[in-house]
C-alpha positions, 0 to 999 in steps of 0.5 A: 076779598074786599079791600079797605078804601084809601083815605084822603084829607080834604078841606072846605076852607083851607088851601093847605093840608097838615100832616095827620098826627100819627097815633101813639100810646106813648108821647115823646118829648123833643128838645124844644119841650114840645110833643112833635106832631102831637103838640096840640097847642101848635098843630091841628089835631083830630077832634077830641070828645068834649074838647072843642077848645083845642081847635080854638087855640090861636094859630102860629100862622096868624097869632092875635096882634095883642098876644105875647110873641114868646108863646110861639118862641121855639126854646132850645137849651143851648140858646135859652138856658144858662147854668147858675154857678151859685147853686153849687150843684153842677149842671143846674141853672135857669132859663135866661132872665129876660125869657123868664120875664116874658114867659111870666108876662105871657102866662099872666096875659092868658090867665087874666084874659081867661079870668075876664070871661063873664056870663058863662056857667061855672061848669064850663069854667071848671077845666080852665080853673084847673089850668090856671092852677097848673100855670101858676105851678109852672111859673113859680117852678121856673122862677124859683127852682134851678134845674137841668137844661132839658127840664127847664126847657120843658117847664118853659114849653109847658107854660107856653102850652097851657097859656095857649090852651087858656087862650083857646078856651077863651076863644071857644067860650066867648065866640065859638060856643055862641056860634054853635048855639046859633042857627046862622052860618059863619062859614065865611068868617073863618077864625085865625085858630088851629082848627080841627081834623074831623073824622066824621061828617057831622063834626066836619059840617059843624066845624065848617059852619062855625068858622073853624079851619076844617080838615075832613079825613074820609074815604076816597070816592068818586063823589068827592069834588076836588078843586086842587091837590096839594102835598101834606105840610109837615109840622113847621118850627117843631124839633124832631130831635127827642130830648135826653133823657126823654120825658114820656107818658106812662105806657099803661095810660093811653096817650094820643090814641082814639078812645072813648073813655077819656081824652089824652090831652088833659090827662097828659097836661096834668101828668106832665105838670106833676112830673115837672112841678113835683117839689114837696117839703120833707115832713117836720119831725114831731118827736115820735121817733126813738130818742136813741139812734144814728144822728145821720145816715152813715152811708150818705145815701137817703135823707138825713135823719136827726135823733140826738139831743143837743144844746145850742149856744147861750144867746148873749141877750138871754134873760136872767132872774135875780134873787132879793138883794140884787144877787143874780140867780143862775138860770139853767142852760136848757131853760135858755135854749132858743127852741124852748124859750123866746129870746129877744134879738137886737138885730131884728124887729119881731112883730108884737103879736108874735112876741106875745105869743112866743113869750106866753109859752114859757120854757118848754119841756126838753124835747124827746129828740133833737129839734130840727129846722128847714133853713139855718135857724136865725139864732145861729146868724144872730152871732159874733161868729162872722164866719157863719155869716160869710159862709151862709151867703156862699151856701145860701142858694143850695140851702134854698134849692134843697127845700123842694128838690126831691133829688137832694136830701132835703130834710130838716137839720139839727142845730148841730148840723146847721152849725157844721154847715155854716162853719163850712169844713166839708172835708171827710174826717176819719174816725179818731183814736180815742179811749173806748169809753168815749169812742161811741160819742166821738164817732157819732160826732164824726159821723154827723160832720161827715154826713154834712160834708157829704151833703154840702161837699159832694151833693152840692160840690161846694169846697170848704170855706175860705175867708179869701172868697168874695161871694154874691148876695142879691147883687152885693159883693160880700167878703169876710170883712163885709160879713163882719161889719156890713149890717146889710148882710146880717139883716138880709140873712136874718130876714130870709132865715126867719121868713123861709123857716116860717113859711116851711113850718106853716106848710109842715104844720098844715100838712100834719093837721090837714092830712093829704092822704087820698087827695088828688094832686089838684086838691093838694095844689089847691090847699098849698095855694091857700097856705101860700096866700098867708105871705103873698099872692096865692100861688104854690108851695114853691113860694116858700123860697122868697124872691125880691119881687115878692109881696110880703105880709108885714104883720103890722102893729096897730093902730100905728101902721097901715093895717088895711093892706095887711087884712087880706093876708090875715084873712087867709091865715085865719082861713088856713087855721079854720081847718085845724082841730080846735080852732076858736069859733071867733076866728072861723066866723071873723074871717067872713065878716066884711067890715073890720075895725082896727080893734077887730084886726088886732084881736084876730091877729093876736088870737090867730098867731097865739093859736098857731104857736100853741099848735106848733109847739104841741106838735113839734115840741119847740117854738116856731120861728116867727116872721120878722119885718123885711129890712129896708134894703130888701132881698 
């Protein structure tokens, strides 16, 4: 009976031998967020078909002198993660601010270097372009959404991994590919990269000729020339303790195993990205659900459901009409509802194009269901109830978190539910003893309050409101008195209420008008990138949560203001609207015209906003929340 020959690993240009990664169908994630010996961004791997760039990733033993050192920093939850008490959910936090800044700069370094490649056919850049989308998703996820320590570390490590892979792609496309196409021998010009473990002689010969560190796994025979024998080196600076809970690849999908149908690295990169950056907005109710029914889930499980009709307080500045002779005619209360008619505010400056579009709608018909909002509606903060303002600062971090965190009930809330949330009484209320005729109505109101209490008091672990608390708003200490008298507090809260609602509503409308069913995750991310470009740099859906460093489209009134700086944002707004049914032809063609005049800008801005407002009111039965100018004391 014949016996299988022993295998040995040899190298023609290295004086050490890496431990050969053990093939696995399931990838294990360790406490440093990496994949142990299968971490292709830190450790030499067997050759993967059509993935030569993996061998070109910079080696941690000889990193490029201009590369950010943080790309090789070993992350640890106990050392690099801190809980954020302001979030309200115990155990959620962020990587340290300084580390996040370094990782963002490192991602920008790798992204910019890759984007600088010239003279390469587009088909060779397609995979790298997808990695650029991935790294944007991860950076925004890291900076905007708090998470548990293992997840935060995994996101940080994924940024390192993808940035290093982009650097490997740059090395491959700019240096190694030309060496492969050349007949010359570059074996003496060994590159400072990870290298490759070859399983056949042709791969080993080519890798050696182009100057890649090369190890050849081959049968042991008497014809092999041996100059020195060394012990295999185990992976250095990599954790050997599995993360808890483990983040594992799906068993039905092949992982780090030899197969001819696909490569496991790219599959796993996108799978892990989808797992880490899986945030999505809840859909906005379009009024197609029944009018009657429970306003909130009584059990406290699952998403909040809103169905009951309600009326908001009448704003003090609501318009009124007069009869001849100066006698005022009483305006029906529902005709002044802020969801149905635009009421000017004395506290915020609404851009002229938005005021015109909103006023043109007139009083809308009474909606069939309660209108809902992603974030506290601004007209609840445009109020004399200073308790709303003070408590809004306290619950602000949780309200932002629940927009995209799938583990929370992140659905939009009705005005009554937001009013209860802002009032801040999160105690559980038993059913009161009332006459039978009023029992159903009273029970519904109690259920509403209790469901809000479960969301904010249990889900967020927030205690009920106390006027004695001093809370923080972007570095500003806010007491109950400050909330009442400091205009900066109201200005910051109102801007954020307008901006977050606008961003979420634009995303929600686009999801309805451009359905995503059947789309791949990359196609969905691409569309969300385009929409996010309306309010800043094209990035991801996570940017519905604004940061102080964000660039914000100001929606200028022309010609008095600098409209040129706003032109790119308006072009992207028109590009988004161009895919919607019924978009005017001049908006579709106008965004492609190169040289706009001030009159063209004004026309496009007014018409694009009017089209958006008309589409929103038609789909959701209420007026949209407009963006407003950012206060000078910006968030």
